[in-house]
N, C-alpha and C positions, 0 to 999 in steps of 0.2 A: 505493500499500499504506500502511495506516495505521500511523504510528511509534508503537511500543510506549513505554510509560513506563518509566524506569529506577528508579522508586520501589519499594520493597518493599510488601507488604500492609500496610494500616493496623493499627498497634499491634504489629508484628513488627520485629525487627532484622536486618540484615546484619553479619556478622562479619569485618571485614578482618583481616589478620594480627595488627595492634597490638590490635584489641579480641578476638581470639581469645587472645592472649597473656594479657589480664587475666582472660577467663572461665577460661582453664585454671588460672591461678593461684588463683582462686577455689575451683575445683573440687579442686585438689590439696590445699589448705588443709582443705577439707571432709573430704576422704577421710583425710587424716593425722590430723586430729583425731579423727573417728570411729573410726578403727582403732586410736587409741592406748587407747582404751575398750573394745576388744574387740568392736567392732561389725563385722558381716560384710555385704558389699554384694549387693543382690538388684536384679532388673529386671522389667518386665512391658511388654505392648504399651500404645500410647497409645489404643488403642480398647477401650470398656467398654459393656456393656448399659447403656442411660439409667436403668433401674430401680434400678441400683446407687446413684445419686446421688438418685434420688427419696426412696428409703428411709433413706439415710445421711446425706445433706446438707440435705435439705428441697427442697421444690417450687420455692422461689425460685431456687435454684442452676441446676435444669435449664431451667426456663421463661424465665429471662431472662438468664442468664450462661453458657450453654454453646454449644458447636458440636455440635448433635444433628441426626441425619438417619435417614432410613429406607434400609438397604442393599438390595441387589437381591433379599434374601431377605424384605423385608417386616419386618425387625427394627429396633427403635429403638436407634440406636448414638450413642455421645457420645465426643468426644474428651475425654481425662480433664482434668477442672479442678483436681483434687487427688490425692493419692497415697493417703491414708489409708484410705478405703473399699477400694482395691486390695489394700494390704498384708493387710487385715483379711480380704478374700475369700481371699488365697493361705494365710494362716495357717489359716483355716477349713477350707479343702480338704484340708490335711494335717495337722489337729489331733493324730490319734492317731500320726502318725508323727514329729512333732517333738519334740525334747527340750526343755523349758522351763527356765530363761527364755531367751528368744531375745533377742538384741541385732542388729537389722537396721537398714541404711540404704541410701538411693537417692538418686541425683540426676536425677530425670526431668524431661522438658520438660511443661509443662502449658499449657491453652488455656482462656482465660475470654473471652466476649464481653461486654465493657464499654468505657466510654470510656477512651481511652488517656490517661493523665496521669503526672506525675513519680512514680517508685516503681510503678507499675502499667501493665502491657502487657497485650496479648491473648494473648501467649506468653512464657512464661519458664521457667527451670530453678529447680528447689527441692530444696535438701537435706532429706530425710525421715529423721529418726533415731527409732528406737522400741524400747521394751523390753517384751516381753510376759511375763506369767507372775509378776508381783511385785505383791502386794496392798499392802504397806506403803509409806510415804513415802519410803523409801529408793530407790524408782524415781525418784519426782519429783526427789529430791536429786541422784541421778545426772544425769537429764535436764538439770536446771538447771545443774548444774556443767559439762556438755558443752556446753551453750549458751555459758555464760560463757568457757569455754577457746576455743570457736569465735572468739569476738570478740577474745579476747586475742591468739590466734595470726594473725589478721588484722592485728594491730598496734595495736588498740585499748587506751586506758587505761580504767580503771574510771569515771573522771570523764566519759568519752566516751559512755557509756550507762548505762540504766537498766533493771533487771529489774522490772517491775510484776506483782504476784500477786494472784490473788483464788481463790476456791472456790465453785463452783455450788451446792454444799451450802449454804454460808453464806447465798447468796443466796436459796435455797429457804427456809430457816429465817426470813429476814427476811420474805418474802412471807408466811409463816404469821403472823408477828408483827403484820402489817398486815392480816391476815384476807382476803388476795386469793385468789380462786379459781384453779384450774389455768389457765383461760383467761386471766385477768387476769395472773397471773404470767408466762404466755409471752410476752403482749404486753408486759409491763413489761420484760423481758429484751430485746425488740427495740428497745423505745425506748432502754433504757440503752446499748446497743450502738452506736446512732447518736448518742448524746447529744454527743460531742464534734465530731460534725459538722455541728451545727447550732447555733442560739442557745438561751439558757436559756429564753427566751419559747416557742420552738417546743417544746422538751423539756417544760416544764410543761404546755402545750396537750394535748400527746399523754397524759401522765399523767392530767391532767383527764378525758379522755374513758375512759381506763382505770378509773380510780377513781370515775367517775361524779360528778365535780365534788365529791368528798368533800373535807371540810376538812383530811385529813390529807396532802394532797400537799405542802404546804411542809415538813411534818415528815419525809415519805419523802425528799425531794430532801436536806434537811440531813443525813439519816442516811447517805445513799449517797456524799455528798460529804466525809464525814468519817470516816475509820476509827475514830476514838475513839468519835465517836457511835454508830457500828454495833456496836462492842464492847459499849457500854454498853447498847444496846438489847437485845442477845442476851444479855448476861452474861459475864464474864471467865472463868466456869468452865464455859461452853459447851464441849463436847468438840471441836466442829469449830474454835472460835476457838483454843483450846489446840493443836489439831494443827497449824494454820496457824503459829501464834507459834513453836511448836517446830520446824518446817522452817525458817522464816526464821532462827531463832536457830542451827540447826545449820549452815546455810551461812555465816552472819557468823564462827562459830568456826573455819571451815577458810579464811576471808579473803574470802569474798564478801560485801561488806558494802554493795553497791549495788542491793539487793533490798527493794522496798516493797510494802506492802499497798495495793491500789487496788480498793475496792468498786465502782467503775464500769466496771472490765474485765470484759467478758463474753464475747469471742470470738463471731463469728457462726454457727458450726456447732451443729446441734441435738444432735450425739452426745456432747459433753462431759458428764462426769458428776461430775467432782470439781474437783481444783485445776487451774486454768488460768493461763498468763501470757504476757507479751509483753515483748520487748526494745525499748526505745525510745532513739532517738538523742536526746542532750541539746543537741546543738548549735543555736543558734537559727535557723540557715540550714537545717536539715533536721530540725526538731523532729517527729518521727513514728515510728509502729511500724514496726520493721525485720522482726521475724518473732516468731511464738509458738506455743503449743501448750498440751497439757494432758493428763488422764487422760480416758480414753473406755473404760470398763469392759464396757459392753453392746453394742458393736458387732458382735463374733463372734456373740452369741446371735442376730442377725436373720438370719443363715444357717442357723439351726436347730441350731446347736451350743451346747454349754455356753459360759457366760461365761468369757472368760479377760481378766484385769486387763491393761490397756496403758497406757502413758504414751508421748507423743511430741511432736515439734515439726517444723515445716517452716520453712526459711529460704531465701527467694527470692533469686536472683542479682541482681534488679534493684535491689532497696533495699539489699542489700550493698554493690553497686559505687557506688551513690549515697552510701552512708556513707564508703566509701573515698576517694571523691572530694572529699566535704566536708571530711574530716579530713586530706586530703592524704597519703594512705596507699596510693594507686594505684603498683604497682610500675613502675619505668621499662622501657620497652620493650627487649628485647635479643634480636636473632635467635637461635634455637637453632642455626643454621648457624654453625659454629666458623671456618671458613677459606674465603675467596673466592679462586678461582684465576683469575687474569687471563691470557689465552693470547694471546701474541703470535707474529707470523711464521707464522700457521697451524699451529703446532705441537700440533696437537689429539691426535695420537696419542701423543706423548710425555707430555703433560700428563694424559690419560686413564689411562695406565699407571700413573703415579706417583699419581694419585688413586685409583685403585682399589686400590693397596696400603694406602694411609692408610685408605680407608673399611673395608677388611677388618679394619683394627687398631682400627676403632670411632669413626673421626673423622666429623663431619658436615660435608660440603663441597658447595659450589657452584662450577660451573665456568662461566665467561662464553664463550659461543660468538660474540659479534657481531663480533670483529676490530676493534673500536674501539681508540681510543689508550688507553695505559696509564692516563693520567689519567682519561678517561672512565670506564673499568673501576674505578679506585680509588674514583671519586664514587659509581657504584653501590653498593659496598661499604660506604661511609659512609652512603649514603641507606637501606640495609637493615639498619643497626645490626650488621653482621657484626664481630667483633672483630679478625679476624687477615686478613692479605692477603699474597698471593705471586703474583709474575709469572714464567710460564714461557714462553721463547722459543727460538730455535735456540741461543742462546749458553748458556743454562741446560741444555739438554738435551745439548750437546757437553760441557760442563763438569762436568755431573750435580752442580751446585752450585745452591743457591737462597738467596734472602734473604726471610724471613718477617717481617713488620712487625705489631706490636700497635698497632691503630689508637686504643686508648684511652690508652696510655702513650707512645706513639710509639718505643717500643724496637724496634730491628730487628737480628736475628741471623741469621747464615750456617749453612746446614746442607748437608751432603751428602745427596742424594736418597735415598740407600739407609739413612741414619740414622734409621729411622721411629721408634724408641723416643724418641729425644731430641725429635724432632719432635711426637710424641703429648703428651710430658711439658710442652713449652714451650707449645703451643696448648691443651692438656687443662685 
């Protein structure tokens, strides 16, 4: 018989208890942060019609980066690579029944067929937070404050990360200033989006092909690399420029001062219509984008509905875990089990009766059934990071007295087995 590999599928992870504890910590911070802003949790299936991504995210996503297949009904199906098209579909489906504005969040698992690397796997989980039904920049402001609060709740200092912001409409105005056609503008956006992943020479070569080797390429590069140059090109009184400046100033006034205008920020998806942003790690060991989002007012219209203004972001668990690890913010592992019960002299009946009473009172308890020495059972409790330990044998059962030890402080106290309230208070 062929021996099966113990390795997981390429690009996905196994979650052992210690890993699961970190994952749950991240998810708990996500939920707590979103709900503190009044966001409600939703969910959906991981399966979607492939056409949803062709229309909403672009052909490249479906053709090159998804797990897509034909089901038994000969339908094109895709494991969702992102959540925004799904939530747009859900809102469009009940457009007339919903009360706007909506504040929704979800933590779905997503699938992308791409080369695994640091910060990017083939399966990950991602917080999606979106607000629907607000046209003005107060929606962007709230989403940016939410993103900032998420980082702070994970233990980050403002110096640990930077929020880079741009506006697709500003870039469209810039393309018009350089007299680019719609086709050239689209190609320029794709080139800019890949700019930081290649050399300046490769970037300029791409622009030369887009500009048909026009002499304005150097001016265009200089303009997008300097926010000041871009503002000068469009004019300080340009309403789009003033709108973005007002948003950044508004965030600064409430204490969020690590926001910067970055004209090279594009975001890869085709559906963004206005302000876009990304949160970047400033640590040299992990200098990269952590997550991002933006405004996508046209997405619901593709379902045949009226447009609904929408702003949101997606924050993946892989990059956030890398951030926590880089900045030494990972929580220390402690088992959720509160008390480890070592059973001696085969006193299983007595131990289980006592444990059942404590579990009824709300305690989380593991019982050792191995009949090993008390030292070995204590070692197991320490290995599993369980904070309290008690041994129950014939003597404890006869006298109805036990000694519970705090394995962190080494404090040991004696209790009557019937004194449930005091025991819960000591361990709890």
